N, C-alpha and C positions, 0 to 999 in steps of 0.2 A: 504492498498498498504505499512506498517511498511518493510516489507520482504524484496520490492525491497532498498526503501531508505536504508535499513540496509549492503545488497551488494551490490549495489554501481553497480549489474551488467547490462548490455543489453539483453532484453528478445527480441527473433529476431522470428518473427512467419511469415511463408513460404503459403502464401492464393492460393490456388488452384479454383476458378470459374469452374463450368459446362457453357458449350458456349449456354445458352439459359437465356432470359431477367426476367424472376421468381427467377432461381437461384440466375443470379448474381448480381441483385442490391442489397439484400440483405447481400451478402457475402463481397461486396464494404464498404455496413453501416458498419458492422462489425467491417473489416477493419481498418471504422476511428474511431469508439469505441474507440479496442484498442491501438490504436496510439493515442489515448488521454491523455493516460494513464504515468507518466513518466519511463522513461527508455525499451518505448516498440518501437518495430525498425519492422518497415511492409512491406515484398513484396509479391509484388502481379503479380501472372505468368498468361502469356492469351495470346490473338495471336492478330495482330497490328490491327486488325476491330473491337475486341470485345472492347480492350484497347480503342480504340480510342470515346467510348462511356461514358468513365466517366474520360476520361483524364483530362477535365477541374476540375471538380468537387476533386479531387487529388490536384492537383495543385495548387487549393485553398485553400485547406485540408494545403497542404506545406505549402505557402508562407503567410499567417494568422492567419494560427494559430499555426505554426512550427511545426507538426507533422511529422514522420519520416516514412515516405510510399514512395517506391520504386514500380517504375511499369515496370515490364519484357514481354517484347516482345517474343513470338517464332513462329515460321513461323505455320501456319495449314494445314496439311499433302492433301489438297481438292482431289488434282486426285489421286494420291495414294489409296483413299478411297473412290473413286469413284461418288465424289458429283463433283456440276462445277464449278468454278475457285471461287476464295472469296467468298465461298458458309460456312460461319464460324459460323453462330447461326442457332438455330433451326428454328429463323424468317425468316430467310435465304434463306430456303430450297422452290424449287416448290410446294413439297407437303407433311405434315406431314407425309405418308408413304415412306417419305427416312430420317427420321430420323436417323435409326439405323447406317447411312453413316459416322454422325455426333461425336457416339462412336465410330466407328473402326477410325477414324481418331484422335480424343483425342488418342486412346491406341499409336499411332506410335509418340506421343510425344515423351514419356518415353525415351526414348537413349539422348533426345535430353535436355531433364530437368534435367537427371542425370547430363551430363556436367557441364549443368547452375549452380546445384547444391556447384559442386565444388568449383566453382570461389566465391560463394557468403561473401559479409563479412559486417555486423559480423556472424560466421557460424551460422546454424539455431539451433534456440530451436526448432519450434512446425512446425509440420506441419498440417495447416487445407484446407481439400479437401471436395468440395461436391463429393458424394456418387457413382454422376456415374462416377468420377475417379477412379476405383480401383488400375489402376495401380501405382500412390503415397502409397501405401503401399508396397508396392517394394522397392522404394524411402526411405519412412521412415524406414527399415529394413537394405536398406542401408546403410545408413546412422547414423544411430541408433539416432533414434529420435523419438520422440511419434507420434500418427497423430491423429488429431479428426475431425470426421466422421461431416459436416453437408449435411443434408438432405433439408432444408428449407422446411419441414413440421411442423404439432403440433405434441403435446406427444400424443396427441389425435389418431392422426392418423400411429404414431409409432410404440403407444401401439394395436392399432388395424392391425397392417401387427406381431406383435408380435404372436397374439393370433388366426392368419386366418394361420401360420406354426405351433404351438404348436395343433392347433387341424386340421390339413388339411383333413386325414380323413372322418371325422366328418365333416367338413365344403363343404366337396366333395360330400358327400350324403344327408345331408341337400339340394343342391342345385341342384338336380341332375336331377328333373322335371322339369322345365326351367331355363334358362340365367335371368329371369325377377319375380319369385314367390322370395317373405319373408321370411325368416327366420330371428332364433333370435342369435348375432353370441358367439359361446359357449366360457362361462367363460369370457365375456368380462363384465367392470364394467356398470350398466346403462340396461341391459337388451335392446341395439340397435338393431333395425330391419334391413338388408342392403337384396338385391337381389346379385345374383353372378357376373354382369355384374355391379354394383357400386362395387363392394371390391377395395381395392388398390391398392392388388397381390391377383390374382386367382391361387388357386389352379389347377394342371394339370390333366385331365379327367379321373377317376379312380386312383388318388393320386399321386405319386410321387413329386418333386420339385417344389416349389412354381413357379410361374414364372414371372418377372416384368419386360412387355414391351422388352425383349428380352438379359437383362443387367443378365449375365450367372455365371457360379462359382465362377469368378475372385469376384465378387461384394461382395457375401457371404460371402468368405474366409476376403476382409477385413473391412466387417461388423461385423463375428466375431474376427478378431483382431485390430481395432481401441482401441486406448487408452481413447475415452471417444466420446460423442456428444455433437455438439452448438444447439442452439434450439434457433430462432427467436420466441418467446413468454412471457408470464410473468409467473411465478407460480400462482397468484393469477385466471388469467383467467380458466385456466385446474389442481388443484391441486391433484384432486384425482388419474388421468390419468399420469401427472408428478408423481406420487409418487410410483404410480406401474412401471411406466418405469424405472424410477431412481436404484432401488431395482433390475429390471433384470438387470442393467448397472451397478451395483457396487458401484451405488453413483455416477458416473462419468458424472454425464448432466449436460450442465447450460442453463438456460433459461434467456437469456442478450438481450428482445426485449420487446418492439417492436425496433426494430431497424430504422426504419422510424424515429423514433424521436430523432436520431444523427445527424440531420440535420439542423444546430442552423440558419445555411446562409440563408435568403431568394434564393438568384439564386440556389442555393443547390439545394432546393424545388423544384422549376420551371423548374431544370434541371433536375431530379431524371430521369434517365430509359428512356432519349430522345437520340437516335443516330443520329450521325452526317446528315444522310439522312435521316432522320423521316422531313415529314412535318409538321407545328404549326398550319396549319388552320386557327380557329378564336379564338383561343386564349384569348389573351388579350380582343376582342370585350366581347369575352363569361364571363370572370372575372369579366369585368367592368358590363356590363348586370346581374352577379348574385349580385352585390353589389348593386344593385338595386330594386333585388327583397324581400319580404316581409322577416322574419326568418320561414325555417322547410316549407318554400311552393313549393323545387325542387326536382326532385329525381335525381342523378347521374347516369347512365347506361352506365355500360364499361363492357365488353364481355372478355378480357385480349385478350394479344398479339398474342394467339394461335386459336383464335376462327375461329373454319371450319363449321361455321350454315350455312346451303342452303340457295341462295337469297329467296326461299316461306319462310322455319323460319324465316328471318330476318323483310322479308316484316309483319307478324304475331305481330314481336316485334312490331314494327312502330305502325300498325294500332292499337293495346293494348293502346300504348303507349297514342295517341290520343286520344282513347275512354278513357281511364283513368278520364281525363279534369283537370290534372295537369304538370303543369310545371315542363320540363325537360330539361334535355341537355345530349345528346348521343355522345361517342367519339366509331369512329370505323375506325379500321385501313382500311388504303388505299390497297388492295388487288386485284389482274385479279379478285376473285371472289368476291369480295365485288363491281368492275364495273356494273353489271348486277341492283344489289340494289339502287345505285344513280341514273343509268338510272330508274327506274321503280319509285325514289323519283321524277325526273325530268317530266317524264312523267304524274303522277299522280298530279304535284302539291302540294307536302305532306311537304315539306319545308314550302310553303307558307301559306300553312292551317293551320299550327301551329307556325306562327314563333311568334306569341303574347307571347305565352307565351315555344315554344318550339326551342331548340338550335340543329344540327347538324353539329360536328366536326367532318371533313374528317382526320386523320391522326392519330399524338399522340397528347396527353394532360398530364399540370400538374394534376395528378390525386389527389396527395398530398393536394394540394393546392387546388383546388376545393373542395373538402371534408372538407377541414377547413372552407369554405365561412359557415355563419351562414344559408345564405337562401337554404343552402342544408338539407334536411329532410330526406334525404336514398339514398339506396346506391342499384341498381341491378345488382349484380355481377356474376361473373361464379364461385364464393368460391374459388380462387387459395389462399394458404394460405396470400398471402403477402399483397390483398385484402382485404381479410378477415379482416386480421389485421389493413389495413389504415383504414376503415371503422368503427371500434372499438375503436382504438386508434381515432378516431375524432368524437364518443360520437352519432353515428346515426343507425339506424335501417337497416338491409340488406334485399333485395329481392332477396333470392339465384337461380341461376339458373347454378346448375353445370353440364360443359362438358363430363370431362375425370378425370383418374388418381386418387389423394388424392381429389376432388373438391367434391365428394357425402359425405366422412367422413368427409371431413369440414363445409359443410352443416348440417350435423346432429349436430355437437358438436353448432353449433350457434344456428339453430332453435330447438332444443330438450334438449339440456342443458344449454346453458344460458340464454336460450331464447330470443334474440333481431333478431330474424329474423321471414322472414313470406316462405313458397316456391310458386315459380310459379309453379311447378306442373316436374318438367324435372323428371322423372321414369325410363329413359336410357340415356347411356351417347352416346353424339356425332361422338365418335369416338369407338369402338369398335374389337377389333381381328384384330390389324390392315387394318382396313375398316372405310370407311366415311359411318355414316348414313345419307341418302340423304331428308328422309321422316320430316315431318314435327311433333314435340315430341310436342311442349308448341303451344296452340292456342292462339290467341288474347284474347278471353275473360276469361280467366286466366292471362295472364298479367294483364292485367285493375284490374281482383278480388284481385291480389297481392299488386298492385302499390296501391290501395284504403286502403288495408288493414293497410301498411304502413303509407302511409303519412296521413291517417286519424283512420278508423281503431275504433271508439267509446272506452271505459274505455277501453276495451284492449289492445288499438290503444296504448294511453296515457300511461300504465303502462311498453307497450313494451321501448315507446321511452325514459320511465325514467331509467329503465333498462340499454339500452343502455348510455343515460347519465354518469347513476354512472359507468359503466364498462369503460369507455371512461377516467374516471377521474381519474380511477382506474391504469390503464394503464400509465395512463401521472405520476404519485406517483412510478409506476413501475421503472421505466426508470430514475428517478429524481434523485439527489445524497441522497444515505441513502436507496436507494428503493432496489426492492428486483431482479430485475435485475442486476443494477449499482452492490450491494452487489456479485453477480456471476460476474460479470467480475473479481474483485479485486480477488476472490478464487480463477478461474482458471488463471490468473497470476502466481499468488502465489504456482498452484500446480505445472505448468512449470519450474516456478523458484526451487522448490524442485528436479526438476525430473534433469535439469541439473547440479545441485550441485552436486546429485549420483555420474551421470556420470562423474563427474569430480574428483569426490573422489577414 
C-alpha cells in the first residue's frame, strides 16, 4: 500500500452488483475487502429490496471497522420491464423462465445511474460491475473511468467460455449429433470433456455468435472493452487456467478470493446472504445439534437459491440421503414448488424416520457457519461457484450436483482437476433452452453411492479428504496478509491509483 500512502489520495470504487443472490454476496464481500485498505472509499449501487439484504452488514463494517462504504439505492423499474411490482431479484421471480425481465429492468436504470454519478463525492476512480450489467460500460466511458468486470465465475469457467468462442464452429460440429454426447473441448487445457448441454455458453446451431442466456451484443462489447477482471478465486486453486486467462486479458486479472473469508465478525457470517424476508427455520437448533455430533459425521446439503428441481427429483434426493445412513443437514428454500415436497415429507413421516441423524431446514441457513462446524465432513452442492469456494475454504470434500449455467464446468474443476469431489451423476441440466426439466435426472441409488463415497470411501475417500483439508488451508493462506489474494488486492488498488494520476496529468 506504499503507493496510496505516498499519494494521500482517496480511491473511490463504485460497485454495481447484479440482482441475484449468488452475484450480490461476493461483490459485497469484495466491497468490504477493498474498503478495509487505507484511502479506499466504496459506493455500492443497488435497489431498495436488494440493499435490505446486506445493509446491516455494511452498517457494521462502517461502525465497527470504520470502513468507508456508502449504499446508494435506485428505483428498480419492475413494471416498465413487465415484472411484478417489488420483483427486484431473480429469486423473487415467479419462474426462472421470466429471468430476462430482470436484465431488461436493470438496463432501464442507466439514465438514473448517470445522474447519480454526477453527484458522487469523492469523484469515482473506477467502476466494478457485474458482467450482467453491460450498460455500466457506457457510464464508464462517459465519465472516463476504468471499468473492471466481475463474473462470479472461476478462471476455469472463464477460460472455458473463451475457448468455446475461439473454436465455435468446431464445437458446433463436435456437438452436432446430440446435446448429450461427450466431446473434448478443443484447445482447453487438460482434455476436459463436455456435452453441448453442459457448456457454460453454447454456439448457435450452424455457427454464428455464441449466446448466453439472451444477453446480447451489449455484453460482448462491454467485456471486450473492460479494463480488467476481478475474480473470486485464489491463484493456487487454478494456476494453469488463471495463467492462460490472464494472458488473454493483458495481465489484468486479479484473483482476490475466497471472499467469504473477508467476514471476520460472527454476526456477518451468520447473516451473510440472508434477506429480511428469509425464514430462518431451525438454525439455532441445527448449530447446537452439529456441535454435539462427531467430527466429519454429517453431510451438508444445499442446492442453491435458484434450485428448480421437480418434486419427484427432490423425493429421490431425500430417499437417497436416508438410504446412505449418514448424518445430514438439508436446507430447502421455501417456494410454491417445494410445498409439494414438504407435504410428501409430512405424509410419509420422513423427518421422523431420520430424526436421529438428519435435519431439514425450511428456508435460509448460514452456509459458511454450518460448513465450518467440525461435525460437517462433506457438502452436497449444486456447484454454484460461491458454494464450491465456501466448501473448499472449509476443507470439506464435495458431492457435486450441477443444475445449469457454469455449474457443470465447476464440477469438472472440483472432480477432475483438484480431485476433492464425487459426482452424484447429473449429466444433464435441469434448465435448458429456456425450459425446466421435469423428469428425474438422478436416482436415489446414485445419491446414496455418492454420499457414502465422500463420507467413507476407504483409502480413496481418505485421500480425497486429505486433499480437501490441505486445499482449505491453502485458501486461508491466500486470503491472509501476505497471501496471493491479499497481494492482488494491493496490486489492483495501486493500478487504479496510477490510472487516476494519469487522468489528472
